[in-house]
C-alpha positions as CSV (number, residue, x, y, z in Angstrom):
1,X,2.9,3.9,-1.3
2,X,-0.2,4.8,-3.0
3,X,-0.2,6.2,-6.5
4,X,-2.4,6.5,-9.6
5,X,-6.2,6.3,-10.1
6,X,-9.5,6.9,-11.5
7,X,-11.9,8.1,-13.9
8,X,-13.6,11.0,-15.4
9,X,-16.4,10.6,-17.8
10,X,-17.2,14.3,-18.2
11,X,-15.6,14.3,-21.6
12,X,-18.2,11.7,-22.7
13,X,-21.4,13.1,-21.5
14,X,-21.3,16.8,-22.1
15,X,-24.0,19.3,-21.3
16,X,-23.3,22.0,-23.9
17,X,-24.9,22.8,-27.3
18,X,-24.6,20.4,-30.2
19,X,-21.6,20.6,-32.6
20,X,-21.7,20.3,-36.3
21,X,-18.6,18.1,-36.1
22,X,-18.9,14.4,-35.2
23,X,-16.5,13.2,-32.5
24,X,-14.6,10.0,-33.1
25,X,-16.5,7.3,-31.1
26,X,-14.8,6.1,-28.0
27,X,-15.7,2.7,-26.6
28,X,-16.0,3.5,-22.9
29,X,-17.3,0.5,-20.8
30,X,-20.0,1.2,-18.2
31,X,-17.8,-0.4,-15.5
32,X,-14.7,-2.5,-15.0
33,X,-15.4,-6.0,-13.8
34,X,-13.0,-8.3,-12.0
35,X,-12.9,-12.1,-12.2
36,X,-13.8,-13.8,-8.8
37,X,-10.3,-15.1,-8.3
38,X,-8.9,-11.6,-8.4
39,X,-11.7,-9.8,-6.5
40,X,-11.0,-8.0,-3.2
41,X,-13.7,-7.3,-0.6
42,X,-14.5,-3.6,-0.5
43,X,-13.4,-1.6,2.4
44,X,-16.1,-0.1,4.5
45,X,-15.1,3.6,5.1
46,X,-16.6,5.3,8.2
47,X,-16.9,9.1,8.4
48,X,-16.1,10.2,11.9
49,X,-16.3,14.0,11.4
50,X,-17.3,16.0,8.3
51,X,-14.9,18.9,9.0
52,X,-15.6,22.6,9.0
53,X,-16.4,24.8,6.1
54,X,-18.0,24.2,2.7
55,X,-18.0,20.4,2.1
56,X,-17.2,18.9,-1.3
57,X,-16.9,15.4,-2.5
58,X,-13.5,13.8,-2.8
59,X,-13.0,11.6,-5.8
60,X,-10.0,10.5,-7.9
61,X,-10.2,11.5,-11.6
62,X,-7.5,9.9,-13.7
63,X,-7.4,9.6,-17.5
64,X,-6.4,6.8,-19.7
65,X,-2.7,6.9,-20.6
66,X,-1.7,8.7,-17.4
67,X,1.7,7.7,-16.2
68,X,3.9,8.4,-13.2
69,X,7.1,7.1,-11.7
70,X,7.3,7.2,-7.9
71,X,10.4,6.6,-5.8
72,X,10.0,5.0,-2.3
73,X,12.9,5.0,0.1
74,X,12.8,2.7,3.1
75,X,14.9,2.8,6.2
76,X,14.6,-0.2,8.5
77,X,15.8,-0.5,12.1
78,X,15.5,-3.7,14.1
79,X,16.2,-4.6,17.8
80,X,16.0,-8.2,18.9
81,X,16.1,-9.6,22.5
82,X,16.3,-13.3,23.1
83,X,15.3,-14.6,26.6
84,X,16.6,-12.2,29.2
85,X,19.4,-10.8,27.0
86,X,19.3,-7.1,26.2
87,X,18.1,-5.9,22.7
88,X,20.7,-6.1,19.9
89,X,20.0,-3.3,17.4
90,X,20.9,-3.2,13.7
91,X,20.0,-0.9,10.8
92,X,19.5,-2.1,7.2
93,X,21.0,0.0,4.4
94,X,18.6,2.5,2.8
95,X,16.6,0.7,0.1
96,X,14.8,2.6,-2.6
97,X,12.9,1.5,-5.7
98,X,11.1,3.3,-8.5
99,X,7.6,2.1,-9.5
100,X,6.0,3.1,-12.8
101,X,2.2,3.2,-12.8
102,X,0.0,3.6,-15.9
103,X,-3.8,4.1,-16.1
104,X,-4.9,1.7,-18.9
105,X,-8.7,1.9,-18.6
106,X,-11.4,4.2,-17.2
107,X,-15.1,3.2,-17.2
108,X,-18.2,5.4,-17.3
109,X,-18.8,4.8,-13.6
110,X,-15.3,6.0,-12.7
111,X,-13.8,2.6,-12.0
112,X,-10.3,2.4,-13.5
113,X,-7.3,0.0,-14.0
114,X,-3.7,0.8,-13.0
115,X,-0.8,-1.3,-14.2
116,X,2.4,-1.2,-12.1
117,X,6.0,-2.4,-12.4
118,X,9.2,-1.8,-10.6
119,X,11.7,-0.1,-13.0
120,X,14.7,0.7,-10.7
121,X,16.1,-0.6,-7.5
122,X,19.0,0.7,-5.3
123,X,20.6,-0.4,-2.0
124,X,22.8,2.3,-0.5
125,X,26.3,1.4,0.5
126,X,29.5,-0.3,-0.7
127,X,28.5,-3.0,-3.1
128,X,31.4,-5.1,-1.8
129,X,29.9,-5.0,1.7
130,X,28.4,-8.4,2.5
131,X,25.3,-6.9,4.1
132,X,24.7,-4.6,1.1
133,X,25.2,-7.4,-1.3
134,X,22.8,-9.6,0.6
135,X,20.1,-7.0,0.4
136,X,20.7,-6.4,-3.3
137,X,20.3,-10.1,-4.0
138,X,17.2,-10.4,-1.9
139,X,15.5,-7.3,-3.5
140,X,16.6,-7.9,-7.1
141,X,13.6,-10.2,-8.0
142,X,11.3,-7.2,-7.4
143,X,12.5,-6.0,-10.8
144,X,10.6,-9.0,-12.3
145,X,7.3,-8.3,-10.7
146,X,4.4,-6.5,-12.3
147,X,0.7,-6.4,-11.8
148,X,-2.6,-4.5,-12.1
149,X,-5.1,-3.1,-9.8
150,X,-8.8,-2.1,-10.4
151,X,-10.2,0.7,-8.2
152,X,-13.3,2.7,-7.8
153,X,-13.4,6.5,-7.8
154,X,-13.1,6.5,-4.0
155,X,-9.8,4.7,-4.2
156,X,-11.1,1.3,-3.0
157,X,-9.5,-1.7,-4.5
158,X,-12.0,-4.0,-6.4
159,X,-9.4,-6.5,-7.6
160,X,-5.8,-7.1,-8.4
161,X,-3.3,-9.5,-9.8
162,X,0.5,-9.8,-9.3
163,X,2.4,-11.7,-11.9
164,X,5.2,-13.8,-10.3
165,X,7.9,-15.5,-12.4
166,X,7.9,-19.3,-12.1
167,X,11.5,-19.4,-11.1
168,X,11.3,-16.9,-8.3
169,X,13.2,-18.2,-5.3
170,X,11.0,-19.5,-2.4
171,X,12.7,-17.2,0.1
172,X,11.1,-14.3,-1.9
173,X,7.6,-15.3,-0.7
174,X,7.5,-12.7,2.1
175,X,8.6,-10.0,-0.4
176,X,6.0,-10.9,-2.9
177,X,3.3,-10.9,-0.2
178,X,4.5,-7.4,0.9
179,X,4.0,-6.2,-2.7
180,X,0.5,-7.6,-2.7
181,X,-0.2,-5.8,0.5
182,X,1.0,-2.5,-1.1
183,X,-1.3,-3.1,-4.1
184,X,-4.3,-3.7,-1.8
185,X,-3.7,-0.2,-0.4
186,X,-2.6,1.6,-3.6
187,X,-4.7,4.7,-2.6
188,X,-6.3,5.9,0.6
189,X,-10.1,5.0,0.5
190,X,-12.2,8.1,0.4
191,X,-15.5,8.7,2.2
192,X,-18.8,8.6,0.3
193,X,-20.0,11.9,2.0
194,X,-18.8,15.4,1.1
195,X,-16.2,16.6,3.5
196,X,-14.4,19.8,4.5
197,X,-11.0,20.6,6.0
198,X,-10.6,18.7,9.3
199,X,-12.8,15.8,8.2
200,X,-11.8,12.5,9.7
201,X,-12.6,8.9,8.5
202,X,-11.3,5.4,9.0
203,X,-11.5,1.8,7.9
204,X,-10.9,-1.4,9.7
205,X,-10.4,-4.9,8.4
206,X,-8.9,-8.3,9.3
207,X,-5.8,-9.0,7.2
208,X,-3.3,-11.7,6.7
209,X,0.4,-11.5,5.7
210,X,3.1,-14.2,5.7
211,X,1.0,-16.5,7.9
212,X,0.1,-13.9,10.4
213,X,-3.5,-12.8,10.9
214,X,-4.1,-9.3,12.4
215,X,-6.6,-6.4,12.4
216,X,-5.6,-3.1,10.8
217,X,-7.3,0.2,11.4
218,X,-6.2,3.2,9.3
219,X,-7.5,6.7,10.0
220,X,-7.3,9.9,7.9
221,X,-7.7,13.6,8.5
222,X,-8.1,16.0,5.6
223,X,-5.5,18.7,6.3
224,X,-6.0,20.9,3.2
225,X,-7.4,20.8,-0.3
226,X,-7.0,23.0,-3.4
227,X,-7.9,22.7,-7.1
228,X,-5.0,20.4,-7.8
229,X,-4.5,18.2,-4.8
230,X,-5.3,17.4,-1.2
231,X,-3.2,16.4,1.9
232,X,-4.1,13.8,4.5
233,X,-2.7,13.0,8.0
234,X,-2.5,9.2,8.4
235,X,-2.6,7.1,11.5
236,X,-2.3,3.3,11.4
237,X,-2.7,0.5,14.0
238,X,-2.3,-3.2,13.7
239,X,-3.0,-5.7,16.5
240,X,-2.8,-9.5,16.5
241,X,-4.1,-12.1,19.0
242,X,-1.8,-15.0,20.1
243,X,-1.6,-17.6,17.4
244,X,0.7,-20.2,15.9
245,X,3.2,-19.0,13.3
246,X,4.7,-20.9,10.3
247,X,7.5,-23.2,11.5
248,X,11.0,-21.9,10.7
249,X,12.4,-25.5,10.6
250,X,11.2,-29.2,11.0
251,X,10.5,-30.0,14.7
252,X,10.4,-26.3,15.7
253,X,7.1,-24.5,16.6
254,X,6.7,-20.8,16.9
255,X,3.8,-19.0,18.7
256,X,3.0,-15.4,18.5
257,X,2.4,-14.0,22.0
258,X,1.6,-10.4,21.2
259,X,1.9,-7.9,18.3
260,X,1.1,-4.2,18.0
261,X,2.0,-1.7,15.3
262,X,1.5,2.1,15.4
263,X,2.2,4.4,12.5
264,X,1.7,8.0,11.5
265,X,2.5,10.2,8.6
266,X,1.3,12.5,5.9
267,X,0.5,12.1,2.2
268,X,-0.4,14.4,-0.6
269,X,-2.4,13.2,-3.6
270,X,-3.5,14.9,-6.8
271,X,-7.2,14.7,-7.8
272,X,-6.1,12.7,-10.9
273,X,-4.6,10.1,-8.6
274,X,-0.9,11.0,-9.0
275,X,1.2,10.9,-5.9
276,X,2.4,14.2,-4.5
277,X,4.7,12.8,-1.8
278,X,4.3,10.9,1.4
279,X,6.2,10.1,4.6
280,X,5.2,7.4,7.1
281,X,6.9,6.0,10.3
282,X,5.7,2.6,11.5
283,X,6.8,1.1,14.9
284,X,6.1,-2.6,15.6
285,X,6.6,-4.7,18.7
286,X,6.4,-8.5,18.5
287,X,6.8,-11.1,21.2
288,X,7.0,-14.8,20.2
289,X,8.0,-18.1,21.7
290,X,9.9,-20.8,19.8
291,X,9.9,-24.4,21.1
292,X,11.8,-27.5,20.2
293,X,11.0,-30.5,22.3
294,X,11.1,-29.5,25.9
295,X,13.2,-26.4,25.2
296,X,11.5,-23.0,24.7
297,X,12.8,-19.5,24.4
298,X,11.0,-16.1,24.1
299,X,12.0,-13.4,21.7
300,X,11.0,-9.7,21.4
301,X,11.5,-7.9,18.1
302,X,11.2,-4.1,17.9
303,X,10.9,-2.8,14.3
304,X,11.0,0.8,13.0
305,X,10.3,1.5,9.4
306,X,10.4,4.9,7.8
307,X,9.2,5.3,4.2
308,X,9.4,8.4,2.1
309,X,7.7,8.5,-1.3
310,X,8.3,11.2,-3.9
311,X,7.3,11.5,-7.6
312,X,10.2,11.4,-10.1
C-alpha cells in the first residue's frame, strides 16, 4: 500500500528565454524539515544489479494538490495448532478500505508531504453474521485515523505523524501500529543510481511492531518503465530471534520461539507517485510458548495475507 509522492521544481527554475510577463511569486521552501519526535531513520538502499539497456534515474515527481483514492482489499487466512493437535484453519471476511492521499507541499529539493485519511471501509458478508459484525466493529475506528508523511524524491520516509483519537479503544493498539507501519512504507525506496530494466535493489532494517522485534529485507526488480509509470516485482522477508512477547494476561508469559515471513508480488507506480495497482501475498509462520506457573504449551500459527490495491 504505497501511494502518492514527490516533487518537481522544474516549473520554478526554467532554462528558457526571459518573458515580458511577470509570474506570480510562489513561496517554495528549499526543503521540508521534520521535528525530531516525528523523524524516521533513512533507509539505506543497496543496488544489486543496474539492469540492461540505457539507464535512467528513477524519481517520484508529484505536484501540490495532487489527490488519489486507493482501495486495498485484504484476505486473511489463519491456521493454528496448539500442542500436538492438528491445525485449525479459518478465513476472515474480505476487508477493504479506501484511503485518500493528498500532496500538500513540495520543496525545491524534491521532498514532499502527503496527507492521508481513510474515507471508506467495508467488510464483506452478512452484517448479521457475528464474525462479520465483530470485524466491522474492530475496523470502524480506522475511519477516525489520519496522518501525514514527509518523503524524499526517492520515496524514502523522512518523518510521519498519525493522529489517534483520545477515546480510541485500547484493543485498537495493534491496528494503529499496523497503520503506522504502512505509513513508514508508503512508497518503495528507489536507488540513487540510474537503472535500466532488470535492475535489482534492496533495503534491510530492524523493525518493531506490537512488541515484536524483527529484521525485514525487501527486494525490488524493475520489470518495465515507460513515460508514465514503472512496474516492480517485490520480494519480502521477515525473521525474528527468540524473544519474550507482551503478556496476554496477568501471570501468563509468552515467548517467541521462531518467526519467518516471506512475501512476493508486483506493484505499478506513476512517476508522479500515484498508485497504479499492486498485489502482494505474504505467508508467515510463528511458533510461540505460553506458560503459566508450571504449565506450558506451544502454539504454531500459519498466516496467509493477500492484499490487492487499485486506484479508484
